C-alpha positions as CSV (number, residue, x, y, z in Angstrom):
1,M,-30.7,102.2,6.5
2,P,-34.3,100.9,6.6
3,C,-37.2,102.4,4.7
4,H,-38.9,103.6,7.8
5,S,-36.1,106.2,8.1
6,A,-36.9,107.7,4.7
7,M,-40.7,107.7,5.1
8,T,-43.0,110.5,6.0
9,D,-46.1,109.9,8.1
10,A,-47.8,112.9,6.5
11,F,-50.5,111.1,4.5
12,I,-54.3,111.0,4.3
13,T,-56.3,107.8,4.6
14,V,-59.9,107.5,3.3
15,P,-62.4,104.6,3.2
16,A,-63.1,102.9,-0.1
17,A,-66.8,104.0,0.0
18,M,-65.9,107.8,-0.1
19,T,-66.8,109.3,-3.4
20,V,-64.2,110.5,-5.9
21,E,-65.6,114.0,-5.6
22,E,-65.3,114.0,-1.8
23,V,-61.7,112.6,-2.0
24,L,-60.7,115.3,-4.6
25,D,-62.1,118.0,-2.4
26,L,-60.1,116.6,0.5
27,M,-57.0,116.4,-1.6
28,V,-57.3,120.0,-2.7
29,K,-58.0,121.2,0.9
30,K,-55.0,119.2,2.2
31,K,-52.8,119.9,-0.8
32,A,-52.2,116.2,-1.3
33,D,-51.3,114.4,-4.5
34,F,-52.6,111.1,-3.3
35,V,-54.6,109.4,-0.5
36,A,-54.3,105.9,0.9
37,V,-57.5,103.8,0.9
38,A,-57.9,101.6,3.9
39,D,-60.6,99.2,5.3
40,G,-62.3,99.7,8.6
41,Q,-59.4,98.1,10.5
42,G,-56.9,100.4,8.8
43,A,-55.5,97.7,6.5
44,L,-54.3,99.2,3.2
45,E,-56.5,98.4,0.2
46,G,-54.8,100.7,-2.4
47,Y,-54.3,104.4,-3.2
48,F,-55.9,107.1,-5.2
49,S,-54.0,109.9,-6.9
50,H,-54.3,112.6,-9.5
51,R,-52.5,110.2,-11.9
52,V,-55.1,107.4,-11.2
53,L,-57.9,109.9,-11.9
54,L,-56.3,111.1,-15.1
55,R,-55.8,107.6,-16.3
56,N,-59.5,106.9,-15.7
57,L,-60.6,110.1,-17.4
58,L,-58.4,110.2,-20.4
59,L,-57.9,106.5,-21.3
60,V,-61.2,105.0,-22.4
61,P,-61.8,101.6,-24.0
62,V,-62.6,101.5,-27.7
63,S,-66.2,100.3,-28.3
64,M,-67.4,99.0,-31.7
65,T,-70.9,99.8,-32.9
66,D,-72.1,96.3,-32.1
67,G,-71.1,96.8,-28.5
68,L,-67.9,94.8,-28.7
69,Q,-65.2,96.4,-26.6
70,L,-61.5,96.1,-27.6
71,D,-58.6,96.1,-25.2
72,I,-57.0,99.0,-27.1
73,K,-57.0,102.3,-25.2
74,I,-57.1,105.7,-26.9
75,N,-56.5,109.1,-25.5
76,A,-59.9,110.7,-25.2
77,A,-59.8,114.4,-24.4
78,P,-63.3,115.3,-25.7
79,G,-66.0,115.0,-23.0
80,V,-63.5,115.0,-20.1
81,A,-65.6,117.3,-18.0
82,K,-68.7,115.1,-18.5
83,R,-66.7,112.0,-17.5
84,L,-65.3,113.8,-14.4
85,K,-68.9,114.7,-13.3
86,K,-69.9,111.0,-13.8
87,I,-66.8,109.7,-12.0
88,G,-67.3,112.1,-9.1
89,T,-70.2,110.0,-7.7
90,V,-68.3,106.7,-7.9
91,P,-66.7,105.3,-4.8
92,V,-62.9,105.9,-4.7
93,G,-62.5,102.2,-4.1
94,D,-63.7,101.5,-7.7
95,L,-60.9,103.5,-9.2
96,M,-58.1,103.2,-6.8
97,E,-54.8,101.5,-7.6
98,R,-55.2,98.1,-6.1
99,K,-51.6,97.0,-6.4
100,P,-49.5,99.7,-4.9
101,R,-45.8,99.5,-4.6
102,I,-45.2,98.6,-1.0
103,V,-42.2,97.9,1.2
104,G,-41.8,96.8,4.8
105,P,-40.4,99.2,7.4
106,D,-37.1,97.2,7.5
107,T,-36.6,97.0,3.8
108,P,-33.4,98.8,2.8
109,T,-34.1,102.4,1.8
110,W,-32.3,101.8,-1.5
111,E,-35.1,99.4,-2.6
112,G,-37.7,102.0,-1.9
113,I,-35.7,104.7,-3.7
114,G,-35.2,102.3,-6.6
115,Q,-39.0,101.8,-6.8
116,I,-39.5,105.5,-7.0
117,L,-37.0,105.8,-9.8
118,T,-38.5,102.9,-11.7
119,H,-42.2,103.4,-11.1
120,G,-42.6,106.9,-9.6
121,E,-44.0,107.8,-6.3
122,P,-45.6,107.0,-3.9
123,V,-43.9,103.9,-2.3
124,L,-46.0,102.8,0.7
125,V,-44.4,101.5,3.8
126,V,-46.7,98.8,5.2
127,D,-46.6,96.6,8.3
128,P,-46.4,93.1,6.8
129,A,-48.4,91.6,9.7
130,T,-51.3,94.0,9.8
131,R,-51.2,95.6,6.3
132,K,-51.5,99.0,8.0
133,L,-49.9,101.9,6.3
134,L,-47.0,103.2,8.4
135,G,-45.8,106.0,6.0
136,I,-44.9,106.8,2.5
137,I,-41.6,107.4,0.7
138,T,-41.7,110.3,-1.7
139,E,-38.9,111.8,-3.7
140,S,-38.8,114.6,-1.1
141,S,-38.7,112.4,1.9
142,A,-35.9,110.2,0.3
143,V,-33.8,113.3,-0.5
144,A,-34.4,114.7,3.1
145,E,-33.1,111.4,4.5
146,L,-30.0,111.4,2.3
147,Q,-29.3,114.9,3.4
148,R,-29.8,113.9,7.1
149,L,-27.3,111.1,6.6
150,K,-24.8,113.4,4.9
151,N,-25.0,115.8,7.8
152,S,-24.7,113.2,10.5
153,E,-21.6,111.7,8.9
154,G,-19.9,115.1,9.0
155,A,-19.4,115.2,5.2
156,P,-18.2,118.6,4.0
């Protein structure tokens, strides 16, 4: 069973230049947890999600008084609203996840499900020749495909 059978094509694609605030408004309106970010030809560049936003809001680099920045990250709850306002004007391409978990349409579904179990969703199904997003595999779409298989095999 290939990955394309477990994917859903219910996803939103936005350009990298769209602001974070615009994308968040769209995500609320469409009740989406993430959006794909694509270039003008539709090739996947990455994705943006609530998790990506929270990681950028809550994990900030530690800066020393002399301006030296350390690679250590600390949880930073104070000032989140102020940071959200500042991040809102930033292009979503600046914050997006640039290395999404991708599979090809003919990759075995078990590999896609394994990526979800290991790394979480979404797993993006991408045409290897064009890098165009064909669909996504979510926990829901994977379970729906497993149930479809069970029903088609006549299992009790």
